[in-house]
N, CA, C and O of each residue as an XYZ file, in Angstrom:
576
protein
N       5.429      4.148     22.655
C       6.307      5.174     22.119
C       5.484      6.446     21.909
O       4.340      6.396     21.459
N       6.071      7.543     22.235
C       5.449      8.852     22.071
C       5.135      9.074     20.584
O       6.022      8.907     19.747
N       3.893      9.447     20.236
C       3.540      9.638     18.818
C       4.403     10.677     18.095
O       4.704     10.516     16.912
N       4.796     11.724     18.786
C       5.639     12.747     18.155
C       7.028     12.176     17.837
O       7.590     12.457     16.779
N       7.572     11.380     18.751
C       8.877     10.758     18.504
C       8.785      9.733     17.376
O       9.684      9.623     16.543
N       7.683      8.989     17.367
C       7.491      7.991     16.313
C       7.399      8.663     14.954
O       7.964      8.167     13.980
N       6.698      9.776     14.876
C       6.565     10.492     13.605
C       7.901     11.076     13.162
O       8.227     11.047     11.975
N       8.682     11.610     14.113
C      10.006     12.148     13.784
C      10.920     11.030     13.279
O      11.684     11.231     12.334
N      10.845      9.866     13.901
C      11.652      8.726     13.476
C      11.228      8.245     12.090
O      12.067      7.875     11.268
N       9.913      8.254     11.838
C       9.389      7.871     10.524
C       9.887      8.826      9.440
O      10.316      8.387      8.373
N       9.831     10.118      9.711
C      10.307     11.106      8.742
C      11.806     10.972      8.511
O      12.286     11.174      7.396
N      12.544     10.633      9.562
C      13.985     10.408      9.414
C      14.253      9.216      8.492
O      15.128      9.277      7.628
N      13.499      8.140      8.682
C      13.674      6.955      7.843
C      13.331      7.271      6.385
O      14.005      6.793      5.473
N      12.294      8.069      6.163
C      11.946      8.462      4.790
C      13.054      9.291      4.148
O      13.353      9.121      2.966
N      13.665     10.193      4.928
C      14.764     10.995      4.389
C      15.953     10.113      4.038
O      16.625     10.339      3.032
N      16.211      9.112      4.867
C      17.306      8.190      4.575
C      17.025      7.456      3.271
O      17.914      7.306      2.433
N      15.796      7.004      3.104
C      15.446      6.231      1.911
C      15.369      7.104      0.655
O      15.944      6.761     -0.378
N      14.675      8.207      0.743
C      14.412      9.042     -0.436
C      15.586      9.945     -0.798
O      15.938     10.072     -1.971
N      16.194     10.575      0.215
C      17.249     11.558     -0.048
C      18.652     10.965      0.048
O      19.648     11.679     -0.065
N      18.717      9.652      0.257
C      20.006      8.956      0.352
C      20.884      9.524      1.462
O      22.096      9.674      1.307
N      20.239      9.836      2.584
C      20.993     10.304      3.748
C      21.707      9.123      4.382
O      21.440      7.973      4.033
N      22.604      9.396      5.301
C      23.333      8.339      5.981
C      22.436      7.573      6.939
O      21.637      8.175      7.656
N      22.560      6.274      6.958
C      21.784      5.452      7.879
C      21.054      4.340      7.156
O      21.097      4.235      5.930
N      20.384      3.514      7.938
C      19.612      2.388      7.410
C      18.140      2.624      7.705
O      17.739      2.714      8.866
N      17.336      2.724      6.651
C      15.918      3.037      6.833
C      15.099      1.810      7.206
O      14.111      1.931      7.930
N      15.486      0.636      6.730
C      14.675     -0.567      6.926
C      14.535     -0.969      8.402
O      13.419     -1.257      8.833
N      15.602     -1.001      9.184
C      15.423     -1.331     10.607
C      14.541     -0.329     11.343
O      13.799     -0.700     12.253
N      14.621      0.929     10.954
C      13.770      1.944     11.591
C      12.306      1.669     11.275
O      11.451      1.748     12.157
N      12.013      1.344     10.006
C      10.629      1.046      9.619
C      10.114     -0.190     10.339
O       8.970     -0.201     10.793
N      10.934     -1.235     10.455
C      10.501     -2.432     11.184
C      10.256     -2.093     12.652
O       9.291     -2.568     13.251
N      11.127     -1.274     13.223
C      10.951     -0.847     14.616
C       9.601     -0.163     14.797
O       8.873     -0.452     15.747
N       9.274      0.742     13.885
C       8.002      1.462     13.973
C       6.817      0.544     13.677
O       5.779      0.643     14.331
N       6.965     -0.338     12.703
C       5.869     -1.250     12.357
C       5.542     -2.178     13.525
O       4.373     -2.477     13.771
N       6.542     -2.623     14.226
C       6.302     -3.481     15.393
C       5.600     -2.729     16.518
O       5.029     -3.337     17.423
N       5.649     -1.412     16.453
C       4.947     -0.578     17.433
C       3.666      0.012     16.860
O       3.132      0.998     17.367
N       3.185     -0.620     15.785
C       1.898     -0.310     15.154
C       1.806      1.087     14.534
O       0.742      1.705     14.560
N       2.891      1.579     13.989
C       2.871      2.844     13.262
C       2.343      2.540     11.860
O       3.021      1.875     11.077
N       1.147      3.015     11.537
C       0.452      2.632     10.303
C       1.218      3.042      9.048
O       1.306      2.261      8.100
N       1.770      4.244      9.026
C       2.506      4.687      7.836
C       3.741      3.827      7.600
O       4.074      3.526      6.454
N       4.414      3.435      8.658
C       5.584      2.567      8.521
C       5.170      1.195      7.998
O       5.881      0.601      7.188
N       4.025      0.686      8.457
C       3.547     -0.604      7.957
C       3.243     -0.535      6.464
O       3.541     -1.476      5.729
N       2.654      0.565      6.010
C       2.343      0.731      4.594
C       3.625      0.828      3.769
O       3.725      0.203      2.713
N       4.610      1.606      4.238
C       5.885      1.720      3.529
C       6.575      0.366      3.413
O       7.096      0.016      2.354
N       6.577     -0.389      4.499
C       7.198     -1.713      4.477
C       6.474     -2.648      3.517
O       7.105     -3.381      2.755
N       5.155     -2.618      3.560
C       4.372     -3.479      2.668
C       4.608     -3.108      1.215
O       4.713     -3.990      0.363
N       4.692     -1.820      0.918
C       4.999     -1.381     -0.454
C       6.369     -1.906     -0.883
O       6.542     -2.364     -2.013
N       7.335     -1.835      0.025
C       8.685     -2.293     -0.290
C       8.719     -3.812     -0.488
O       9.397     -4.307     -1.388
N       7.986     -4.550      0.357
C       7.980     -6.007      0.259
C       7.280     -6.506     -1.005
O       7.670     -7.532     -1.562
N       6.254     -5.790     -1.460
C       5.460     -6.261     -2.601
C       5.765     -5.495     -3.882
O       4.910     -5.408     -4.763
N       6.955     -4.944     -4.001
C       7.277     -4.102     -5.159
C       7.257     -4.855     -6.488
O       7.040     -4.240     -7.532
N       7.478     -6.178     -6.474
C       7.509     -6.910     -7.737
C       6.204     -7.654     -8.044
O       6.126     -8.360     -9.049
N       5.199     -7.510     -7.211
C       3.844     -8.046     -7.424
C       3.783     -9.568     -7.521
O       2.839    -10.108     -8.098
N       4.766    -10.266     -6.969
C       4.716    -11.722     -6.948
C       3.875    -12.180     -5.767
O       3.875    -11.542     -4.714
N       3.157    -13.284     -5.942
C       2.283    -13.793     -4.892
C       3.070    -14.221     -3.662
O       2.645    -13.950     -2.539
N       4.204    -14.879     -3.847
C       4.971    -15.326     -2.690
C       5.569    -14.147     -1.920
O       5.748    -14.245     -0.706
N       5.880    -13.045     -2.587
C       6.378    -11.853     -1.900
C       5.243    -11.132     -1.181
O       5.461    -10.480     -0.159
N       4.040    -11.250     -1.714
C       2.889    -10.566     -1.129
C       2.424    -11.245      0.151
O       2.095    -10.564      1.123
N       2.391    -12.550      0.171
C       2.016    -13.288      1.368
C       0.515    -13.368      1.574
O      -0.274    -13.146      0.655
N       0.143    -13.692      2.802
C      -1.266    -13.813      3.176
C      -1.579    -12.838      4.301
O      -0.692    -12.449      5.061
N      -2.821    -12.455      4.402
C      -3.228    -11.518      5.459
C      -3.015    -12.101      6.852
O      -2.816    -11.356      7.811
N      -3.054    -13.418      6.969
C      -2.870    -14.053      8.274
C      -1.429    -13.947      8.764
O      -1.185    -14.006      9.969
N      -0.472    -13.792      7.848
C       0.923    -13.630      8.221
C       1.168    -12.149      8.500
O       1.222    -11.342      7.572
N       1.315    -11.797      9.756
C       1.397    -10.396     10.157
C       2.600     -9.662      9.575
O       2.580     -8.435      9.487
N       3.642    -10.381      9.177
C       4.846     -9.721      8.693
C       5.036     -9.862      7.192
O       6.117     -9.576      6.677
N       4.006    -10.297      6.483
C       4.025    -10.267      5.025
C       3.454     -8.922      4.582
O       2.920     -8.173      5.399
N       3.566     -8.618      3.301
C       3.020     -7.353      2.796
C       1.512     -7.282      3.033
O       1.000     -6.253      3.474
N       0.800     -8.374      2.740
C      -0.657     -8.389      2.938
C      -1.005     -8.204      4.411
O      -1.942     -7.480      4.747
N      -0.259     -8.853      5.277
C      -0.513     -8.721      6.712
C      -0.234     -7.329      7.227
O      -0.971     -6.818      8.070
N       0.831     -6.702      6.725
C       1.143     -5.335      7.147
C       0.076     -4.355      6.671
O      -0.338     -3.471      7.420
N      -0.371     -4.514      5.418
C      -1.460     -3.656      4.925
C      -2.706     -3.831      5.795
O      -3.336     -2.852      6.195
N      -3.048     -5.071      6.077
C      -4.256     -5.350      6.858
C      -4.143     -4.779      8.270
O      -5.099     -4.200      8.785
N      -2.979     -4.941      8.895
C      -2.781     -4.404     10.236
C      -2.860     -2.880     10.227
O      -3.413     -2.284     11.152
N      -2.316     -2.247      9.198
C      -2.393     -0.787      9.102
C      -3.841     -0.344      8.912
O      -4.267      0.656      9.490
N      -4.596     -1.087      8.104
C      -6.009     -0.760      7.905
C      -6.785     -0.919      9.206
O      -7.611     -0.074      9.551
N      -6.520     -1.989      9.916
C      -7.217     -2.225     11.185
C      -6.806     -1.213     12.244
O      -7.546     -0.988     13.202
N      -5.635     -0.600     12.084
C      -5.192      0.443     13.008
C      -5.848      1.780     12.690
O      -5.675      2.749     13.430
N      -6.607      1.839     11.581
C      -7.357      3.051     11.273
C      -6.873      3.836     10.072
O      -7.386      4.926      9.820
N      -5.914      3.336      9.324
C      -5.415      4.051      8.148
C      -6.138      3.548      6.906
O      -5.857      2.450      6.426
N      -7.062      4.339      6.386
C      -7.870      3.934      5.228
C      -7.030      3.806      3.967
O      -7.397      3.073      3.049
N      -5.909      4.510      3.913
C      -5.023      4.456      2.752
C      -4.464      3.046      2.547
O      -4.164      2.661      1.417
N      -4.324      2.285      3.612
C      -3.789      0.921      3.519
C      -4.710      0.030      2.694
O      -4.235     -0.831      1.954
N      -6.008      0.223      2.812
C      -6.957     -0.591      2.037
C      -6.810     -0.308      0.545
O      -6.894     -1.228     -0.269
N      -6.594      0.942      0.183
C      -6.417      1.288     -1.226
C      -5.112      0.689     -1.756
O      -5.069      0.201     -2.886
N      -4.058      0.724     -0.954
C      -2.788      0.116     -1.369
C      -2.935     -1.391     -1.518
O      -2.396     -1.982     -2.454
N      -3.655     -2.007     -0.604
C      -3.898     -3.449     -0.688
C      -4.734     -3.782     -1.920
O      -4.492     -4.791     -2.583
N      -5.707     -2.943     -2.223
C      -6.523     -3.155     -3.427
C      -5.664     -3.094     -4.686
O      -5.815     -3.927     -5.579
N      -4.763     -2.113     -4.763
C      -3.907     -2.008     -5.947
C      -2.944     -3.183     -6.041
O      -2.622     -3.630     -7.142
N      -2.486     -3.685     -4.914
C      -1.629     -4.875     -4.947
C      -2.406     -6.079     -5.456
O      -1.870     -6.906     -6.194
N      -3.669     -6.175     -5.061
C      -4.513     -7.261     -5.574
C      -4.706     -7.117     -7.080
O      -4.636     -8.104     -7.812
N      -4.949     -5.894     -7.546
C      -5.104     -5.660     -8.985
C      -3.839     -6.074     -9.726
O      -3.912     -6.742    -10.758
N      -2.686     -5.682     -9.207
C      -1.421     -5.971     -9.879
C      -1.104     -7.460     -9.913
O      -0.270     -7.895    -10.707
N      -1.757     -8.245     -9.065
C      -1.588     -9.698     -9.091
C      -2.754    -10.370     -9.799
O      -2.872    -11.595     -9.768
N      -3.623     -9.584    -10.440
C      -4.774    -10.061    -11.211
C      -5.830    -10.718    -10.325
O      -6.509    -11.651    -10.754
N      -5.970    -10.237     -9.100
C      -6.984    -10.718     -8.162
C      -8.100     -9.666     -8.118
O      -8.094     -8.781     -7.262
N      -9.059     -9.772     -9.053
C     -10.098     -8.750     -9.165
C     -11.078     -8.777     -7.985
O     -11.593     -7.730     -7.591
N     -11.336     -9.947     -7.426
C     -12.238    -10.020     -6.267
C     -11.619     -9.295     -5.074
O     -12.303     -8.540     -4.383
N     -10.330     -9.523     -4.832
C      -9.639     -8.827     -3.751
C      -9.554     -7.334     -4.011
O      -9.673     -6.529     -3.087
N      -9.348     -6.967     -5.263
C      -9.289     -5.556     -5.659
C     -10.588     -4.849     -5.296
O     -10.566     -3.789     -4.671
N     -11.713     -5.428     -5.684
C     -13.007     -4.810     -5.396
C     -13.290     -4.791     -3.892
O     -13.782     -3.795     -3.362
N     -12.979     -5.897     -3.207
C     -13.230     -5.998     -1.764
C     -12.497     -4.903     -0.992
O     -13.094     -4.211     -0.167
N     -11.195     -4.750     -1.265
C     -10.415     -3.774     -0.513
C     -10.716     -2.344     -0.931
O     -10.587     -1.427     -0.120
N     -11.121     -2.132     -2.196
C     -11.556     -0.790     -2.588
C     -12.816     -0.394     -1.821
O     -12.941      0.739     -1.358
N     -13.748     -1.339     -1.693
C     -14.971     -1.048     -0.940
C     -14.657     -0.714      0.506
O     -15.210      0.235      1.061
N     -13.774     -1.488      1.118
C     -13.411     -1.218      2.509
C     -12.720      0.130      2.652
O     -12.973      0.860      3.611
N     -11.842      0.467      1.699
C     -11.168      1.760      1.737
C     -12.133      2.915      1.548
O     -12.019      3.943      2.216
N     -13.087      2.747      0.633
C     -14.082      3.791      0.403
C     -14.981      3.963      1.624
O     -15.331      5.083      1.997
N     -15.349      2.848      2.239
C     -16.187      2.907      3.435
C     -15.450      3.578      4.593
O     -16.065      4.249      5.422
N     -14.139      3.394      4.644
C     -13.334      4.002      5.708
C     -13.040      5.479      5.437
O     -12.576      6.192      6.326
N     -13.308      5.941      4.204
C     -13.179      7.357      3.906
C     -11.967      7.763      3.099
O     -11.649      8.951      3.055
N     -11.281      6.844      2.464
C     -10.134      7.204      1.623
C     -10.650      7.783      0.310
O     -11.336      7.082     -0.434
N     -10.335      9.056      0.002
C     -10.875      9.679     -1.217
C     -10.394      9.010     -2.506
O     -11.141      8.952     -3.483
N      -9.168      8.508     -2.522
C      -8.664      7.841     -3.724
C      -9.419      6.536     -3.980
O      -9.703      6.198     -5.129
N      -9.743      5.803     -2.910
C     -10.514      4.565     -3.055
C     -11.929      4.865     -3.531
O     -12.489      4.113     -4.329
N     -12.507      5.958     -3.048
C     -13.856      6.349     -3.480
C     -13.856      6.637     -4.977
O     -14.753      6.200     -5.699
N     -12.839      7.379     -5.443
C     -12.743      7.709     -6.867
C     -12.561      6.458     -7.709
O     -13.235      6.282     -8.723
N     -11.645      5.585     -7.287
C     -11.411      4.361     -8.059
C     -12.635      3.467     -8.078
O     -12.936      2.838     -9.093
N     -13.341      3.408     -6.960
C     -14.530      2.561     -6.890
C     -15.658      3.120     -7.759
O     -16.448      2.357     -8.313
N     -15.737      4.448     -7.879
C     -16.796      5.038     -8.706
C     -16.614      4.654    -10.180
O     -17.597      4.498    -10.905
N     -15.364      4.503    -10.621
C     -15.115      4.070    -11.992
C     -15.062      2.550    -12.090
O     -15.510      1.980    -13.085
N     -14.528      1.900    -11.086
C     -14.211      0.479    -11.029
C     -13.817     -0.071    -12.392
O     -14.607     -0.702    -13.094
N     -12.587      0.192    -12.727
C     -12.056     -0.259    -14.004
C     -11.239     -1.539    -13.813
O     -10.470     -1.667    -12.861
N     -11.422     -2.464    -14.722
C     -10.617     -3.674    -14.683
C      -9.412     -3.556    -15.613
O      -8.642     -4.502    -15.776
N      -9.265     -2.390    -16.214
C      -8.081     -2.096    -17.020
C      -7.585     -0.718    -16.602
O      -8.364      0.229    -16.497
N      -6.276     -0.617    -16.364
C      -5.682      0.636    -15.910
C      -4.467      0.982    -16.771
O      -3.933      0.105    -17.450
N      -4.016      2.247    -16.756
C      -2.960      2.670    -17.675
C      -1.522      2.484    -17.183
O      -0.604      2.958    -17.851
N      -1.283      1.825    -16.062
C       0.091      1.734    -15.566
C       0.797      0.459    -16.021
O       0.172     -0.461    -16.547
N       2.097      0.424    -15.810
C       2.931     -0.664    -16.312
C       2.605     -2.027    -15.718
O       2.704     -3.039    -16.412
N       2.214     -2.074    -14.440
C       1.877     -3.362    -13.825
C       0.630     -3.955    -14.477
O       0.514     -5.175    -14.598
N      -0.300     -3.102    -14.898
C      -1.492     -3.595    -15.593
C      -1.103     -4.173    -16.952
O      -1.690     -5.159    -17.399
N      -0.136     -3.574    -17.596
C       0.341     -4.091    -18.878
C       0.972     -5.470    -18.693
O       0.838     -6.340    -19.554
N       1.654     -5.662    -17.578
C       2.324     -6.940    -17.317
C       1.329     -8.094    -17.145
O       1.659     -9.245    -17.434
N       0.111     -7.790    -16.674
C      -0.883     -8.854    -16.483
C      -1.940     -8.856    -17.583
O      -2.921     -9.596    -17.501
N      -1.746     -8.032    -18.612
C      -2.674     -8.016    -19.748
C      -3.932     -7.197    -19.505
O      -4.963     -7.455    -20.126
N      -3.867     -6.218    -18.614
C      -5.034     -5.388    -18.315
C      -4.741     -3.901    -18.518
O      -5.204     -3.066    -17.741
N      -3.979     -3.571    -19.552
C      -3.626     -2.180    -19.827
C      -4.684     -1.515    -20.691
O      -5.392     -2.168    -21.457
N      -4.771     -0.213    -20.551
C      -5.623      0.600    -21.415
C      -4.902      1.915    -21.667
O      -3.996      2.272    -20.915
N      -5.288      2.643    -22.714
C      -4.653      3.944    -22.969
C      -5.010      4.942    -21.863
O      -6.031      4.807    -21.188
N      -4.153      5.934    -21.697
C      -4.432      6.985    -20.714
C      -5.614      7.832    -21.145
O      -5.830      8.061    -22.335
N      -6.383      8.299    -20.153
C      -7.513      9.186    -20.421
C      -7.283     10.497    -19.698
O      -6.355     10.611    -18.898
N      -8.123     11.495    -19.972
C      -7.944     12.807    -19.354
C      -7.953     12.726    -17.836
O      -7.168     13.409    -17.180
N      -8.812     11.915    -17.277
C      -8.915     11.851    -15.809
C      -7.674     11.244    -15.169
O      -7.463     11.407    -13.967
N      -6.842     10.543    -15.952
C      -5.620      9.960    -15.421
C      -4.555     11.023    -15.138
O      -3.668     10.799    -14.314
N      -4.629     12.141    -15.791
C      -3.609     13.180    -15.626
C      -3.909     14.107    -14.483
O      -3.055     14.919    -14.127
N      -5.066     14.031    -13.894
C      -5.437     14.938    -12.793
C      -4.923     14.437    -11.488
O      -5.139     15.070    -10.455
């Protein structure tokens, strides 16, 4: 698929999802993910793992689970996928996976992963951290 057409289709699916335009965004994202569009794989993985349950997250070996989609997007060259996978590991209380994927994201050049790895906190200020007992108060650097 032509990269320009794939990007236009991806943006159309985002408008359908975010702006409540007419159409179905999920089949478009699956169409793009099957054609190795990294951003579509990340969006799908975020949607699949929204509740942070282990069975919804899946395994990296399953290409169509959230973990598999993140991994495939990372292997396709999108460093942002490693940071998303790291946060999913954190939200499921998997600290080893959190550190592993943060390191891979930082090595691949994702600036957000580099920042998170420099602090490497096992307690964070968001609601998912509160759900697993790893919440902390907000700090100044959280607002930037």
